[in-house]
VOLUMMI-114372 format. One line per field, with one value per residue (C-alpha): residue in three letters; chain; x, y, z. Coordinates in nm, 4 decimals. Each point is the difference from the previous one (the first is absolute). Last residue first. Layout:
<nuros>
residuo	(ALA	...)
cadena	(A	...)
u	(X	...)
v	(Y	...)
w	(Z	...)
</nuros>
This chain:
<nuros>
residuo	(GLY	ALA	GLU	PRO	ALA	PRO	GLU	LYS	ARG	GLU	LYS	LEU	ASP	GLU	LEU	GLU	LYS	PRO	LYS	GLN	ALA	PRO	ILE	GLY	PRO	VAL	PRO	ALA	GLU	THR	GLY	ALA	GLU	GLY	ARG	LEU	ASP	LYS	GLU	GLY	GLY	VAL	GLY	LYS	GLU	GLY	SER	VAL	GLY	THR	GLU	GLY	GLY	VAL	GLY	LYS	GLU	ALA	ASP	ASP	PRO	THR	SER	THR	ASP	GLU	GLY	ASP	LEU	THR	ARG	LYS	ALA	ARG	ASP	ILE	ASP	LEU	ALA	GLY	GLU	TRP	ARG	SER	VAL	ALA	PHE	VAL	ALA	VAL	CYS	ASN	GLY	LEU	LEU	ASN	THR	VAL	VAL	ARG	MET	SER	ASP	MET	ILE	ARG	ASP	VAL	GLY	LEU	LEU	LEU	ALA	VAL	ALA	GLY	ALA	PRO	ILE	ALA	GLY	LEU	SER	SER	ALA	THR	ALA	SER	LEU	ALA	LEU	PHE	ALA	SER	GLY	PRO	ILE	GLY	ALA	MET	GLY	LYS	SER	THR	LEU	MET	LEU	VAL	LEU	VAL	VAL	THR	ILE	GLN	GLN	GLY	LEU	SER	LEU	ASP	VAL	GLY	VAL	ALA	GLN	ALA	ILE	PHE	LEU	THR	GLY	ILE	SER	LEU	TYR	LEU	SER	ALA	GLY	ASP	LEU	ASN	PHE	SER	TYR	GLY	THR	PRO	LEU	VAL	LEU	GLY	VAL	ALA	ASP	ASP	ARG	ALA	GLY	ALA	ARG	ARG	LEU	LYS	GLN	MET	VAL	ARG	PRO	MET	VAL	SER	GLU	THR	SER	ALA	THR	GLY	LEU	ALA	LEU	LEU	MET	GLU	GLU	ARG	ILE	TYR	ARG	LEU	PHE	LYS	TRP	LEU	SER	LEU	GLY	THR	VAL	LEU	LYS	LEU	ALA	VAL	ALA	LEU	LEU	ALA	VAL	PHE	LEU	ALA	ALA	ALA	VAL	TYR	CYS	LEU	VAL	ILE	LEU	LYS	ALA	TYR	THR	ARG	MET	VAL	GLY	LEU	GLY	TYR	ASN	GLY	VAL	LEU	HIS	ALA	MET	ALA	GLY	PHE	VAL	ALA	LEU	PRO	ALA	LEU	ARG	MET	ILE	PHE	GLY	VAL	VAL	ALA	PHE	ILE	ILE	GLU	GLN	ALA	GLN	GLU	ILE	ALA	PRO	LEU	ILE	LYS	PRO	VAL	LYS	THR	HIS	GLY	LEU	HIS	LEU	LEU	ALA	ALA	GLY	VAL	LEU	CYS	ALA	LEU	ILE	LEU	VAL	GLN	LEU	LEU	GLU	ASN	GLU	ALA	PHE	SER	GLY	ILE	PHE	SER	GLN	PRO	LEU	ALA	ASN	LEU	VAL	PHE	GLU	THR	THR	THR	PRO	LEU	HIS	GLY	GLY	GLY	THR	THR	GLU	GLU	VAL	ALA	ALA	ALA	ASP	LEU	SER	SER	PRO	ASP	VAL	ASN	MET	GLY	LYS	GLY	PRO	GLY	VAL	LEU	ASN	ALA	THR	VAL	LEU	GLY	ILE	VAL	LEU	ALA	ALA	THR	SER	ALA	ILE	GLU	PHE	TRP	ILE	LEU	ALA	LYS	VAL	GLY	ILE	ARG	GLY	PHE	ALA	LYS	LEU	ASP	GLY	ALA	LYS	ALA	ILE	GLY	VAL	VAL	VAL	VAL	CYS	PHE	VAL	LEU	PRO	SER	ILE	VAL	THR	LYS	ILE	LEU	ARG	THR	PHE	GLY	ASP	GLY	LEU	PRO	GLN	LEU	ALA	THR	ALA	THR	ASP	PRO	TRP	LEU	LYS	GLY	VAL	VAL	ILE	GLY	LEU	VAL	LEU	ALA	CYS	THR	VAL	GLN	ALA	PHE	LEU	SER	THR	ARG	LEU	THR	ARG	ALA	VAL	ARG	ARG	ALA	PRO	SER	PRO	VAL	SER	PRO	PRO	MET)
cadena	(A	A	A	A	A	A	A	A	A	A	A	A	A	A	A	A	A	A	A	A	A	A	A	A	A	A	A	A	A	A	A	A	A	A	A	A	A	A	A	A	A	A	A	A	A	A	A	A	A	A	A	A	A	A	A	A	A	A	A	A	A	A	A	A	A	A	A	A	A	A	A	A	A	A	A	A	A	A	A	A	A	A	A	A	A	A	A	A	A	A	A	A	A	A	A	A	A	A	A	A	A	A	A	A	A	A	A	A	A	A	A	A	A	A	A	A	A	A	A	A	A	A	A	A	A	A	A	A	A	A	A	A	A	A	A	A	A	A	A	A	A	A	A	A	A	A	A	A	A	A	A	A	A	A	A	A	A	A	A	A	A	A	A	A	A	A	A	A	A	A	A	A	A	A	A	A	A	A	A	A	A	A	A	A	A	A	A	A	A	A	A	A	A	A	A	A	A	A	A	A	A	A	A	A	A	A	A	A	A	A	A	A	A	A	A	A	A	A	A	A	A	A	A	A	A	A	A	A	A	A	A	A	A	A	A	A	A	A	A	A	A	A	A	A	A	A	A	A	A	A	A	A	A	A	A	A	A	A	A	A	A	A	A	A	A	A	A	A	A	A	A	A	A	A	A	A	A	A	A	A	A	A	A	A	A	A	A	A	A	A	A	A	A	A	A	A	A	A	A	A	A	A	A	A	A	A	A	A	A	A	A	A	A	A	A	A	A	A	A	A	A	A	A	A	A	A	A	A	A	A	A	A	A	A	A	A	A	A	A	A	A	A	A	A	A	A	A	A	A	A	A	A	A	A	A	A	A	A	A	A	A	A	A	A	A	A	A	A	A	A	A	A	A	A	A	A	A	A	A	A	A	A	A	A	A	A	A	A	A	A	A	A	A	A	A	A	A	A	A	A	A	A	A	A	A	A	A	A	A	A	A	A	A	A	A	A	A	A	A	A	A	A	A	A	A	A	A	A	A	A	A	A	A	A	A	A	A	A	A	A	A	A	A	A	A	A	A	A	A	A	A	A	A	A	A	A	A	A	A	A	A	A	A	A	A	A	A	A	A	A	A	A	A	A	A	A	A	A	A	A	A	A	A	A	A	A	A	A	A	A	A	A	A	A)
u	(10.0177	0.2782	-0.0853	0.1057	0.3160	-0.0476	0.0106	0.1883	0.3330	-0.0027	-0.0939	0.2752	0.2559	-0.1256	0.0228	0.3545	0.1005	-0.1554	0.2299	-0.1562	0.0756	0.1712	-0.1962	0.2152	-0.0979	-0.2928	0.0993	-0.3350	-0.0101	-0.1514	-0.3734	0.0339	-0.1291	0.2449	-0.0425	0.0119	-0.1456	-0.2914	0.0387	-0.2093	0.2929	0.1069	-0.1424	-0.3547	-0.1054	-0.0698	0.3196	0.1647	0.1468	0.3452	0.0697	-0.2302	-0.3444	-0.1920	0.0932	-0.2682	-0.2390	-0.2883	-0.2218	0.2309	-0.0867	-0.3668	-0.2502	-0.2809	0.0980	-0.2755	-0.1339	0.1134	0.2396	0.1477	0.0364	0.1625	0.2444	0.0861	0.0835	0.2017	0.2197	0.1791	0.3608	0.1633	0.1472	-0.2134	-0.3030	0.0451	0.0542	-0.3244	-0.2089	0.1191	-0.0329	-0.3580	-0.0730	0.1658	-0.1979	-0.3232	0.0451	0.1052	-0.2838	-0.2662	0.1242	0.0494	-0.3501	-0.1601	0.2013	-0.1207	-0.3026	0.2373	0.1783	-0.3174	-0.0465	0.3686	0.0703	-0.0382	0.2385	0.2866	-0.0606	0.1777	0.3385	-0.0689	0.0781	0.2704	0.3175	0.0161	0.2036	-0.2323	-0.3103	0.1643	0.1004	-0.3537	-0.1484	0.2335	-0.0839	-0.3706	0.0197	0.2019	-0.2743	0.1304	0.3194	-0.0182	0.0900	0.0838	0.3741	-0.0090	-0.2663	0.2428	0.2556	-0.2147	-0.2177	0.2882	0.0799	-0.3628	-0.0650	0.3193	-0.1383	-0.3134	0.2146	0.1704	-0.3339	-0.1230	-0.2313	-0.2900	-0.0808	-0.3627	-0.0492	-0.2182	0.2222	0.3104	-0.1864	-0.1439	0.3419	0.1589	-0.2944	0.0196	0.3714	-0.0510	-0.3008	0.1706	0.3159	-0.2079	-0.1672	0.3360	0.1605	0.2890	0.2996	-0.1251	-0.2790	0.1842	0.2763	-0.2559	-0.1226	0.3345	0.2071	-0.2241	-0.1838	0.3226	0.1609	-0.3086	-0.0345	-0.3105	-0.2286	-0.3489	0.0141	0.2976	-0.1985	-0.2953	0.2072	0.1599	-0.3461	-0.1274	0.2905	-0.0226	-0.3753	-0.0159	0.3172	-0.1825	-0.2146	-0.3184	-0.1879	-0.2885	0.2056	0.2677	-0.2730	-0.1549	0.3358	0.0755	-0.3314	0.0368	0.3472	-0.0715	-0.2575	0.2630	0.2466	-0.2475	-0.0286	0.3789	0.0289	0.3311	0.2247	0.3027	0.1659	-0.2520	-0.3086	0.1356	0.0913	-0.3445	-0.1749	0.2288	-0.0940	-0.3679	0.0746	0.1573	-0.3055	-0.2280	0.2131	-0.0348	-0.3783	0.0014	0.2050	-0.2113	-0.3265	0.1274	0.1272	-0.3246	-0.2201	0.1858	-0.3044	-0.2398	0.2273	0.0381	-0.3784	0.0079	0.0966	0.3504	-0.0376	-0.3022	0.1049	0.3567	-0.0977	-0.2632	0.2551	0.2651	-0.2414	-0.1662	0.3311	0.1504	-0.3041	0.0091	0.3746	-0.0318	0.0286	0.3240	0.1653	-0.0356	0.1383	0.2921	0.0782	0.0119	0.2374	0.2208	0.0057	0.1015	0.2855	0.1172	0.0167	0.2150	0.2261	0.0422	0.0746	0.2706	0.1630	0.0137	0.2932	0.2378	0.3477	-0.1043	-0.2402	0.2718	0.1763	0.0193	-0.3529	-0.1447	0.2040	-0.1353	-0.3562	0.0740	0.1511	-0.2854	-0.2557	0.1733	-0.0082	-0.3693	-0.0787	0.1673	-0.2045	-0.3175	0.0390	-0.2787	0.1236	0.0164	0.1461	0.2827	0.0503	0.0652	0.3005	0.1151	0.1422	-0.1298	0.0970	-0.2965	0.0028	0.3546	-0.1055	-0.3044	0.1986	0.2619	-0.2651	-0.1784	-0.2938	-0.3438	-0.1001	-0.2143	-0.1825	-0.2902	-0.0818	-0.3703	0.0618	0.2510	-0.2512	-0.2649	0.2454	-0.0013	-0.3606	-0.1014	-0.1313	0.3464	0.0156	-0.2989	-0.1721	-0.0913	-0.1953	-0.0148	0.2599	0.0636	-0.0961	0.1779	-0.1123	0.2860	0.2748	-0.1141	-0.0102	0.3550	0.1392	-0.1541	0.1061	0.3570	0.0125	-0.1372	0.2521	0.2805	-0.1167	-0.0151	0.3476	0.1558	-0.1628	0.1107	0.3628	-0.0187	-0.1437	0.2750	0.2653	-0.1634	-0.0557	0.3643	0.1089	-0.2126	0.1559	0.3444	-0.1017	-0.0582	-0.1380	-0.3570	-0.1089	0.2097	-0.0853	-0.3735	-0.0014	0.1695	-0.2287	-0.3237	0.0977	0.1007	-0.3068	-0.2237	0.1710	-0.0384	-0.3642	-0.1324	-0.0583	-0.1169	-0.3076	-0.1108	0.0523	-0.2045	-0.2869	0.0060	-0.0031	-0.3041	-0.2070	0.1437	-0.1746	-0.3478	-0.0425	-0.0365	-0.3042	-0.1971	0.0167	-0.0638	-0.3205	-0.1815	0.2921	0.2664	-0.2420	-0.0861	0.3643	0.1033	-0.2812	0.1172	0.3601	-0.1044	-0.2124	0.2931	0.2379	-0.2282	-0.0550	0.3757	0.0706	-0.2277	-0.1009	-0.2724	-0.1306	-0.0163	-0.1756	-0.2571	-0.0622	-0.0452	-0.2314	-0.2159	-0.0106	-0.1340	0.2238	-0.0764	-0.0904	0.1640	-0.2413	-0.1539)
v	(9.6939	0.1432	0.1534	-0.1937	0.1223	0.2435	-0.1319	0.2256	0.0092	-0.3758	-0.0647	0.2284	-0.1813	-0.3393	0.1118	0.1258	-0.3392	-0.1789	0.1939	0.1916	-0.1392	0.2171	0.0390	-0.0777	-0.3664	-0.0786	-0.2437	0.0232	0.1707	-0.2312	-0.0645	-0.3747	0.0154	0.2642	0.3709	0.3152	0.2500	0.2311	0.3505	0.1269	0.1361	-0.3442	-0.2680	-0.0486	-0.3547	-0.1306	-0.2015	-0.0695	-0.3450	-0.1045	-0.3542	0.0125	-0.1202	0.2675	0.2952	0.1418	0.2924	-0.0284	0.2998	0.1302	-0.2892	0.0957	-0.2079	-0.1836	-0.3561	-0.2616	0.0976	-0.3256	0.2004	0.1569	-0.3274	-0.1657	0.2876	0.0106	-0.3699	0.0311	0.2857	0.0803	0.1182	-0.3406	0.1033	-0.2408	0.0790	0.3716	-0.0657	-0.1986	0.2402	0.3109	-0.1735	-0.0994	0.3684	0.0959	-0.2523	0.0939	0.3663	-0.0617	-0.2469	0.2280	0.3112	-0.1739	-0.1492	0.3284	0.1932	-0.2205	0.2207	0.2926	-0.1888	-0.0933	0.2801	0.0601	-0.3694	0.0022	0.2977	-0.2505	-0.0886	0.3218	-0.1640	-0.2607	-0.3516	-0.2072	0.1841	-0.1932	0.2664	0.2730	-0.1775	-0.0397	0.3671	0.1017	-0.2240	0.1465	0.3549	-0.0843	-0.1366	0.3041	0.2446	0.2532	-0.1247	-0.0496	-0.3678	-0.1436	-0.0634	-0.3622	-0.0987	0.0790	-0.2622	-0.3079	0.1256	-0.0441	-0.3511	-0.1141	0.1446	-0.1646	-0.3331	0.0819	0.0639	-0.3366	-0.1762	0.1593	0.2996	-0.0155	0.3523	0.0553	0.3565	-0.1110	-0.2997	0.2180	0.2552	-0.2687	-0.1681	0.3217	0.0771	-0.3407	0.0496	0.3615	-0.0707	-0.2782	0.2064	0.2976	-0.2170	-0.1325	0.3424	-0.1131	0.2261	0.3554	-0.0362	-0.3054	0.2258	0.1787	-0.3327	-0.1791	0.2673	0.1454	-0.3262	-0.1989	0.2697	0.0272	-0.3735	-0.1811	-0.1115	0.0874	0.3456	0.0839	-0.1151	0.2115	0.3175	-0.0516	-0.0596	0.3245	0.2020	-0.1670	0.0479	0.2940	-0.1190	-0.3094	0.2147	-0.0701	0.2297	-0.2414	-0.3169	0.1353	0.0995	-0.3462	-0.1636	0.2346	-0.0829	-0.3743	-0.0102	-0.2696	-0.1758	-0.0294	-0.1292	-0.2688	-0.0964	-0.0013	-0.2586	-0.0242	-0.3089	0.2177	-0.1420	-0.2649	0.2037	0.3170	-0.1901	-0.1617	0.3338	0.1655	-0.2703	0.0709	0.3696	-0.0951	-0.1999	0.2885	0.2389	-0.2315	0.0002	0.3812	0.0378	-0.2543	0.1675	0.3376	-0.1395	-0.1824	0.2927	0.2604	0.1507	-0.0859	0.1550	0.3141	0.0393	0.0597	0.3612	0.1431	0.3491	-0.0461	-0.3455	0.1069	0.3439	-0.1460	-0.2569	0.2630	0.2384	-0.2630	-0.1647	0.3329	0.0981	-0.3367	0.0440	0.3408	-0.1516	-0.1552	0.3432	0.0233	-0.3499	0.0750	0.3046	-0.2265	-0.2365	0.2987	0.1101	-0.3502	-0.0002	0.3412	-0.1462	-0.2869	0.2454	0.2055	-0.3106	-0.0960	0.3447	0.0774	-0.2148	0.0949	-0.0632	-0.2507	-0.1917	-0.1060	0.1877	-0.2973	-0.1262	0.3475	0.0441	-0.3282	0.1177	0.3348	-0.1702	-0.2513	0.2808	0.1975	-0.3062	-0.0566	0.3665	-0.0303	-0.3113	0.1749	0.3127	0.2173	0.3124	0.2055	-0.2908	-0.0616	0.3760	0.0440	-0.2320	0.1129	-0.1873	-0.3390	-0.3198	-0.1951	0.2214	-0.1172	-0.3665	0.0586	0.2154	-0.2727	-0.2678	0.2196	0.2065	-0.0492	0.2759	0.3111	0.1702	0.0825	-0.3699	0.0501	0.2484	-0.2311	-0.2865	0.2190	0.0844	-0.3674	0.0346	-0.3389	-0.0480	-0.0861	-0.2960	-0.1682	-0.2088	-0.3600	-0.0495	-0.3790	-0.0778	0.2745	-0.1839	-0.3242	-0.2214	-0.2520	0.2285	0.2859	-0.2369	-0.1222	0.3494	0.1486	-0.2920	0.0344	0.3736	-0.0476	-0.2775	0.2268	0.2784	-0.2347	-0.1479	0.3422	0.1487	-0.2908	0.0397	0.3773	-0.0529	-0.2489	0.2558	0.2766	-0.2208	-0.1078	0.3644	0.0671	-0.3012	0.1420	0.3282	-0.1740	0.1894	-0.1052	0.3052	0.2477	-0.1579	-0.0040	0.3535	0.1298	-0.2027	0.1003	0.3688	0.0269	-0.1900	0.2323	0.3166	-0.1197	-0.1092	0.3025	0.2476	-0.2809	-0.0511	0.3604	-0.0205	-0.3214	0.1670	0.2973	-0.2221	-0.1930	0.3095	0.1784	-0.2604	0.1283	0.2045	-0.3193	-0.0896	0.3093	-0.0870	-0.3699	0.0578	-0.3361	-0.2402	0.1951	0.0733	-0.3698	-0.1134	0.2612	-0.1046	-0.3607	0.0961	0.2481	-0.2685	-0.2404	0.2700	0.0763	-0.3672	-0.0708	0.3110	-0.1395	0.2297	0.2314	-0.2333	-0.2833	0.2221	0.1081	-0.3616	-0.1046	0.2951	-0.0903	-0.3635	0.1042	-0.0205	-0.2832	0.1189	-0.1848	-0.2197	0.1693)
w	(15.8807	-0.2093	-0.3365	-0.3054	-0.1776	-0.2857	-0.3616	-0.2463	0.1809	0.0554	-0.3626	-0.1271	0.2149	-0.1219	-0.3613	0.0517	0.1451	-0.2986	-0.2353	-0.2867	-0.3435	-0.2575	-0.3256	-0.3063	-0.0125	0.2297	0.2760	0.1828	0.3382	0.2556	0.0281	-0.0535	-0.3557	-0.1161	0.0293	-0.2102	0.2436	-0.0715	0.1370	0.2939	0.1973	0.1167	-0.2243	-0.1163	-0.0596	-0.3480	-0.0137	-0.3292	-0.0449	-0.1216	-0.1058	-0.2974	-0.1053	0.1689	0.2177	0.2276	0.0109	0.2397	-0.0607	-0.2725	-0.2297	0.0145	0.1939	-0.1803	0.0914	-0.0258	-0.3422	-0.1631	-0.2185	0.3135	0.1889	-0.3006	-0.0496	0.3712	-0.0018	-0.3212	0.1236	-0.3247	-0.0343	-0.0445	-0.3367	-0.2046	0.2163	-0.0602	-0.3717	-0.0194	0.2090	-0.1852	-0.3400	0.0843	0.0596	-0.3296	-0.2038	0.1759	-0.0905	-0.3602	-0.0586	0.1469	-0.1830	-0.3348	-0.0010	0.1024	-0.2576	-0.2851	-0.0684	-0.0577	-0.2790	-0.1868	-0.2486	-0.0661	-0.0568	-0.3792	-0.0142	0.0424	-0.3669	-0.0981	0.0637	-0.2691	0.1312	-0.1717	0.0987	0.3250	0.1831	-0.1295	0.1310	0.3429	0.0146	-0.1014	0.2687	0.2635	-0.1070	-0.0026	0.3546	0.1123	-0.0999	0.2499	0.1753	0.3794	-0.0015	-0.3415	0.0268	0.1133	-0.2570	-0.2828	0.1061	0.0605	-0.2870	-0.2456	0.1207	-0.0022	-0.3472	-0.1291	0.1237	-0.2017	-0.3079	0.0410	0.0386	-0.3233	-0.0090	-0.2484	-0.1186	-0.1104	0.1236	0.2944	0.0784	0.0389	0.2118	0.2285	0.0288	0.1244	0.2288	0.1689	0.0764	0.1031	0.2223	0.1926	0.0477	0.1168	0.2619	0.1179	0.0382	0.2208	-0.0624	0.0474	0.2580	0.1301	0.1291	0.2204	0.1464	0.0417	0.1781	0.2702	0.0616	0.0432	0.2198	0.2189	0.0692	-0.1254	0.2839	-0.1202	0.1596	-0.2196	-0.3048	0.1167	0.0291	-0.3395	-0.1490	0.1514	-0.1416	-0.3448	-0.0441	-0.2424	-0.1704	-0.1242	-0.2278	-0.1962	0.2438	0.0537	-0.0222	0.2354	0.2469	-0.0213	0.0684	0.2895	0.1666	-0.0677	0.1592	0.2627	-0.2195	-0.2723	0.2605	0.0980	-0.3672	-0.0359	0.2771	0.1859	0.0186	-0.0813	-0.3128	-0.1074	0.0900	-0.1624	-0.3178	-0.0205	0.0484	-0.2564	-0.2514	0.0721	-0.0605	-0.3349	-0.1013	0.1009	-0.2066	-0.3009	0.0516	0.0219	-0.3158	-0.1888	0.1008	-0.1209	-0.3306	-0.0773	0.1028	-0.2072	-0.1691	0.2853	0.2637	-0.2067	0.0086	0.3775	-0.0489	-0.0443	0.1460	0.2239	0.1238	0.0832	0.1330	0.2331	0.1227	0.0791	0.1721	0.2183	0.0905	0.1043	0.2046	0.1803	0.0738	0.1696	0.3485	-0.1222	0.0109	0.3795	0.0555	-0.2322	0.2160	0.3077	-0.1841	-0.0809	0.3642	0.1107	-0.2507	0.1227	0.3516	-0.1223	-0.1868	0.3179	0.2088	-0.2551	-0.0093	0.3724	0.1151	-0.2828	0.1437	0.2702	-0.2250	-0.2416	-0.2775	-0.2374	0.0656	-0.0480	-0.3196	-0.1398	0.0637	-0.1676	-0.3046	-0.0281	0.0313	-0.2764	-0.2271	0.0747	-0.0693	-0.3403	-0.0782	0.1138	-0.2142	0.1451	-0.1826	0.3211	0.1965	-0.2466	-0.0355	0.3725	0.0034	-0.3444	-0.2957	0.1153	-0.1850	-0.1427	-0.3097	-0.0740	0.0094	-0.2223	-0.2418	-0.0401	-0.0530	-0.2547	0.1143	-0.1586	-0.2373	0.0041	-0.2846	0.2309	0.0353	-0.0729	-0.2827	-0.1671	0.0265	-0.1635	-0.2787	-0.1043	-0.1122	-0.1385	-0.3539	-0.1326	0.2386	-0.1738	0.2681	-0.0796	0.3286	-0.0438	0.2649	0.2543	0.3197	-0.1026	0.2898	0.0234	-0.1283	0.2253	0.2999	-0.0620	-0.0616	0.3138	0.2191	-0.1326	0.0732	0.3532	0.0730	-0.1238	0.2304	0.3009	-0.0602	-0.0593	0.3086	0.2202	-0.1087	0.0537	0.3495	0.0872	-0.0963	0.2032	0.3054	-0.0130	0.0006	0.3079	0.1711	-0.0797	0.1647	0.3307	0.2977	-0.0689	0.1981	-0.1972	-0.3367	0.0733	0.1389	-0.3151	-0.2291	0.1748	0.0173	-0.3663	-0.1231	0.2041	-0.1221	-0.3635	0.0295	0.1924	-0.2843	-0.2300	0.2179	-0.0494	-0.3757	-0.0186	0.1861	-0.2356	-0.3080	0.1235	0.0758	-0.3048	-0.2236	0.0854	-0.3203	-0.2062	0.2106	-0.1011	-0.3682	0.0708	0.1985	0.0230	-0.0556	0.1876	0.2849	0.0357	-0.0181	0.2579	0.2344	-0.0132	0.0826	0.2702	0.1666	-0.0010	0.1297	0.2954	0.0819	-0.0034	0.2083	0.2708	0.2886	-0.1332	-0.2684	0.2515	0.2553	-0.2590	-0.1026	0.3635	0.0617	-0.2989	0.1084	0.3439	0.3019	0.2427	0.3497	0.2850	0.1939	0.3055)
</nuros>
């Protein structure tokens, strides 16, 4: 008998049951409908999205710590880790500057605020103060000091990623210095903790559709679709500018690595949709880290570049801030000269680096930029209060893609990217996790995926012999042979 073909209803039900992308898509549409039809009820659904984000944040710091420590220990070269950090900062500065320039050029060409003729005295500057909670962006000295940990436990409790990164670097360096013989159980324990964290992330991700539904219903119910009509020109310009920047990222990724950004978008479509629905890149960081490792990027590159990018590489925010500054100036009738616009770029290059994790940070950065120019009334920033939340989707997508491209580019630059594995993964041919067949990429030292004696993973070279990892004494071939003979019994006679 020919095999029975499932009915369309059963196929749809199976897709909804097994595909996170389908579940999140349905939740997104349902949230918009509920927010439009029952706005009062929809605004009460915000805790669904906030609760999911809180759960994800609980695992971000431990995960970053584990990935970075394991990456440093397996790479065996602390200098290489330092090179990755320097190259990442160079890439971040180039990408952020490109985003700022694209924003200014498009805002000058389109003029989203021209003709509005807004009277600054009619704007409520106190509303900006209420949104920012009276906060301020850190100075350079404060930013550097805040990146240094005061307490090992406190850095994790407060979810300070830069502090956790520094602690992870110190622990990884200490493991290399002491060697595997003095602390033989620490690295395997951290690896096992990493696997537990990824399992926890898998459990939390099952709640993603509820989070997207609640967050989207709250957005539409609280702000309404009318805001989009009022600020249509500005919204369209921001999204078009973001599309231009993403196209630039696609070209850069192709030139540097030979990989396709569109295939990568398909590869992380579930995470991208979840980030859009919750308006948060933090909600998908653990899953994105896992997928970047699966796509051939080395652990130390993923563990350092991606979390650092959340503070230093806010490309979407840079686009929005540059366009927003010109929009405000045009709306109140201020014509900024070329010199003043260059000042805008320079100021935003600094202020955009300290925005992460600060409530109302976009308004603080805009206020700081307006103050530095001396030509735009500070109260004019209130013009963007009604549209700021609508821009979250653009910022989230651009920030996330910018940081993922940075991981691939810096990994390729450092020789820490397995191009063949990346292409197979993005083509859908290789769906295994890095721990299924873990191997070193791009460097002289590889990492074997085989289990060593006692069930612990060995740090090995390509030929199966002990790799010359600095700080970790190599085991002699003779000792390996003796262990092998003791472990494998001789064949029975006859």
